[in-house]
SETORLO-885840 format. One record per atom (N, C-alpha, C): residue number from 0; atom name; x, y negated, z negated; chain. Coordinates in steps of 0.02 Angstrom, whole numbers, plus 32768, in hexadecimal, padded with zeros to 4 digits. Each point is the difference from the previous one (the first is absolute). Example, Ala and Ser with C-alpha at 12.3 -4.5 7.8 and 13.67 -1.06 7.14 Angstrom:
BEGIN
- 0,N,8294,811C,7E7A,A;
- 0,CA,7FD3,7FC5,8000,A;
- 0,C,802D,7FC4,8000,A;
- 1,N,7FEE,7FCB,8024,A;
- 1,CA,802A,7FC5,7FFD,A;
- 1,C,7FD9,7FC9,7FDB,A;
//
This chain:
BEGIN
- 0,N,815F,7F46,7CAA,A;
- 0,CA,8031,7FE9,803B,A;
- 0,C,7FE7,801A,804D,A;
- 1,N,8028,7FE0,8010,A;
- 1,CA,7FE5,7FE0,8052,A;
- 1,C,8029,804F,800C,A;
- 2,N,7FBC,8003,8030,A;
- 2,CA,7FEC,8025,8014,A;
- 2,C,7FF7,8052,7FFE,A;
- 3,N,7FEC,7FF3,7FB1,A;
- 3,CA,7FDC,8050,7FDB,A;
- 3,C,7FCE,7FFB,8023,A;
- 4,N,7FCE,803C,7FF7,A;
- 4,CA,7FE0,8022,8033,A;
- 4,C,7FE7,8014,7FC2,A;
- 5,N,7FC2,7FEF,7FCD,A;
- 5,CA,7FD0,802A,7FDF,A;
- 5,C,7FB8,8010,8020,A;
- 6,N,7FEF,805E,8007,A;
- 6,CA,7FB1,7FEF,8022,A;
- 6,C,7FF0,803D,7FD4,A;
- 7,N,7FB9,7FFF,7FF2,A;
- 7,CA,7FFD,8028,7FD7,A;
- 7,C,7FC0,8024,8036,A;
- 8,N,8002,8051,8004,A;
- 8,CA,7FA9,800F,8042,A;
- 8,C,8008,804B,7FB0,A;
- 9,N,7FB6,7FEC,800E,A;
- 9,CA,7FB6,803E,7FDF,A;
- 9,C,8010,8033,803B,A;
- 10,N,8012,8026,7FCF,A;
- 10,CA,7FCC,8060,8002,A;
- 10,C,7FAC,7FE6,8010,A;
- 11,N,7FDC,801C,804A,A;
- 11,CA,7FB8,8002,7FBF,A;
- 11,C,8002,804A,800C,A;
- 12,N,7FCA,802F,7FE6,A;
- 12,CA,7FFD,8029,8000,A;
- 12,C,8028,8032,800D,A;
- 13,N,8043,8001,7FF1,A;
- 13,CA,8037,8024,8034,A;
- 13,C,8016,8002,8038,A;
- 14,N,7FE4,7FC0,8032,A;
- 14,CA,8014,800C,8032,A;
- 14,C,803B,7FC8,8001,A;
- 15,N,8026,8037,802B,A;
- 15,CA,8068,7FF0,7FE0,A;
- 15,C,7FF9,7FC2,8045,A;
- 16,N,7FDB,8033,802E,A;
- 16,CA,8009,7FEB,805B,A;
- 16,C,7FE0,7FCA,800A,A;
- 17,N,7FD1,7FF3,7FED,A;
- 17,CA,7FD7,7FC6,7FDB,A;
- 17,C,8046,7FCB,8003,A;
- 18,N,8024,7FF2,7FA2,A;
- 18,CA,8028,7FF5,7FE0,A;
- 18,C,802E,7FFA,8036,A;
- 19,N,801F,8031,8032,A;
- 19,CA,8028,7FF4,8030,A;
- 19,C,8013,7FC4,8049,A;
- 20,N,7FA5,8000,7FFA,A;
- 20,CA,8004,7FC6,8048,A;
- 20,C,8009,7FC2,7FF3,A;
- 21,N,7FD3,8001,7FAF,A;
- 21,CA,7FEA,7FAC,7FFB,A;
- 21,C,806A,7FF9,7FDA,A;
- 22,N,8015,801C,7FF5,A;
- 22,CA,802F,7FDF,7FF6,A;
- 22,C,803B,8001,8011,A;
- 23,N,8003,801A,804A,A;
- 23,CA,8014,7FEF,8056,A;
- 23,C,7FE9,7FC6,8012,A;
- 24,N,7FD7,7FFE,800D,A;
- 24,CA,7FBC,7FB0,8008,A;
- 24,C,801C,7FD1,7FCB,A;
- 25,N,800B,8008,7FC3,A;
- 25,CA,801E,7FBA,7FC0,A;
- 25,C,804A,8004,800E,A;
- 26,N,802C,8037,8012,A;
- 26,CA,8040,7FF4,8008,A;
- 26,C,800D,7FE4,8053,A;
- 27,N,7FC2,8005,8034,A;
- 27,CA,8023,7FF5,8046,A;
- 27,C,7FE9,7FAE,7FE7,A;
- 28,N,7FCA,7FED,7FE4,A;
- 28,CA,7FDE,7FAE,7FFD,A;
- 28,C,8023,7FD5,7FF6,A;
- 29,N,8048,8021,7FBB,A;
- 29,CA,801A,7FD7,7FCC,A;
- 29,C,8044,7FFC,804E,A;
- 30,N,800A,8020,800E,A;
- 30,CA,8018,8001,803C,A;
- 30,C,805F,8023,7FF2,A;
- 31,N,7FFC,8047,7FDC,A;
- 31,CA,8048,8022,7FDD,A;
- 31,C,8000,8028,803E,A;
- 32,N,7FE4,8019,801C,A;
- 32,CA,801A,802F,8045,A;
- 32,C,801C,7FC7,8052,A;
- 33,N,7FEC,7FCC,7FF9,A;
- 33,CA,800E,7FDA,8020,A;
- 33,C,8078,7FE6,7FE6,A;
- 34,N,7FF7,7FF4,7FC2,A;
- 34,CA,8032,7FE8,7FB8,A;
- 34,C,802D,801E,8032,A;
- 35,N,7FEE,8049,7FE5,A;
- 35,CA,802C,8049,8005,A;
- 35,C,8018,7FF9,8053,A;
- 36,N,7FEB,8010,8029,A;
- 36,CA,8017,7FF2,8036,A;
- 36,C,8030,7FEF,801A,A;
- 37,N,7FE1,7FC5,7FE4,A;
- 37,CA,802C,7FB3,8005,A;
- 37,C,804B,7FF6,7FE7,A;
- 38,N,7FFA,8034,7FB8,A;
- 38,CA,8046,800A,7FE0,A;
- 38,C,8028,8028,800C,A;
- 39,N,7FEC,802D,804F,A;
- 39,CA,8022,8046,8001,A;
- 39,C,8046,7FFC,800F,A;
- 40,N,7FF0,7FC9,8022,A;
- 40,CA,8048,7FF6,8041,A;
- 40,C,8024,7F9F,7FD8,A;
- 41,N,8014,7FEC,800F,A;
- 41,CA,8016,7FA7,7FDA,A;
- 41,C,8000,7FEA,805F,A;
- 42,N,7FE1,7FD8,7FE9,A;
- 42,CA,7FE7,7FA0,8006,A;
- 42,C,801D,7FF2,802B,A;
- 43,N,802C,7FDD,801B,A;
- 43,CA,8026,7FCB,7FE6,A;
- 43,C,7FD5,7FC4,8017,A;
- 44,N,803C,7FC5,7FD8,A;
- 44,CA,7FC2,7FAB,7FD1,A;
- 44,C,7FD5,7FEE,805D,A;
- 45,N,8037,7FEE,8026,A;
- 45,CA,7FC6,7FF3,8039,A;
- 45,C,7FC9,8046,801B,A;
- 46,N,8005,8028,801B,A;
- 46,CA,7FC3,8024,7FFD,A;
- 46,C,7FF2,7FF9,7FCA,A;
- 47,N,7FEF,8005,7FB7,A;
- 47,CA,7FCF,8014,7FF3,A;
- 47,C,7FE1,7FAA,7FE2,A;
- 48,N,801B,7FAF,8032,A;
- 48,CA,7FDE,7FD4,7FFA,A;
- 48,C,7FDF,800F,8028,A;
- 49,N,7FF6,801C,8040,A;
- 49,CA,7FF2,7FDA,802E,A;
- 49,C,7FB9,804F,7FFE,A;
- 50,N,8003,8011,7FD3,A;
- 50,CA,7FC9,803B,8007,A;
- 50,C,7FC8,7FD5,7FB6,A;
- 51,N,8010,7FF0,7FEB,A;
- 51,CA,7FD6,7FD9,7FBD,A;
- 51,C,7FD8,7FD1,803B,A;
- 52,N,8030,7FC7,8022,A;
- 52,CA,7FEC,7FEF,8027,A;
- 52,C,7FBA,7FE6,8037,A;
- 53,N,8015,8042,8015,A;
- 53,CA,7FB8,801F,801D,A;
- 53,C,7FF4,8019,7FEC,A;
- 54,N,7FFF,802E,7FE6,A;
- 54,CA,7FC2,7FF1,7FAA,A;
- 54,C,7FC8,7FE4,7FFD,A;
- 55,N,803E,7FD6,7FFB,A;
- 55,CA,7FD8,7FBE,7FE6,A;
- 55,C,7FC4,7FD0,8030,A;
- 56,N,801C,800E,804E,A;
- 56,CA,7FCC,7FD2,8039,A;
- 56,C,7FC3,8041,8005,A;
- 57,N,801D,804C,7FE5,A;
- 57,CA,7FC3,8023,8004,A;
- 57,C,7FB6,7FEB,7FD9,A;
- 58,N,8034,7FFF,7FC2,A;
- 58,CA,7FA5,7FE9,7FC3,A;
- 58,C,7FD9,7FC7,8004,A;
- 59,N,8029,7FE1,8032,A;
- 59,CA,8004,7FC6,8001,A;
- 59,C,7FDB,7FFE,803F,A;
- 60,N,800D,8005,803B,A;
- 60,CA,7FBD,8011,8030,A;
- 60,C,7FB9,8041,7FE3,A;
- 61,N,8002,802E,7FD1,A;
- 61,CA,7FD9,8011,7FF2,A;
- 61,C,7FE3,7FD1,7FEF,A;
- 62,N,801E,7FD0,7FBC,A;
- 62,CA,7FCC,7FD2,7FC5,A;
- 62,C,7FD0,7FDF,803C,A;
- 63,N,802B,7FF8,8032,A;
- 63,CA,7FD0,7FB0,8036,A;
- 63,C,7FE0,8037,802D,A;
- 64,N,7FF6,8041,8000,A;
- 64,CA,7FE7,8027,8026,A;
- 64,C,7FB1,8003,7FC1,A;
- 65,N,8007,8016,7FD5,A;
- 65,CA,7FC9,7FF9,7FD5,A;
- 65,C,7FCF,7FC5,7FFD,A;
- 66,N,802E,7FDF,8002,A;
- 66,CA,7FEA,7FA8,7FEF,A;
- 66,C,7FB5,7FEC,803D,A;
- 67,N,8035,8028,802C,A;
- 67,CA,7FD4,7FEC,8037,A;
- 67,C,7FB9,8024,801B,A;
- 68,N,7FEE,8022,7FF1,A;
- 68,CA,7FC7,803A,7FEF,A;
- 68,C,7FAB,7FE2,7FD4,A;
- 69,N,803E,7FC4,7FE1,A;
- 69,CA,7FB6,7FE0,7FE0,A;
- 69,C,8002,7FBE,801F,A;
- 70,N,801E,7FE7,801A,A;
- 70,CA,7FE3,7FD1,8019,A;
- 70,C,7FF7,8006,805A,A;
//
C-alpha cells in the first residue's frame, strides 16, 4: 500500500531511551514529521506546486554541489 510505513526497532538490554531516539531518527528520515506538519492545514494547489518546484530546485543545487566536490 502507498504511504504505509513498516518500521521495526529492537530494544537492546531494556534501553528504551536509546530505542526511542532511534525510532525518532528513522521517522524523521522517512519525512513523517514534515508530512504531518504540511497536512495540518489545507494547501492550495498553486502553493503546493510552487513549494514542490522550490524543493526540486533545492535538491538539484544540493546534488550539483556534491558533484563539484569531486572535480
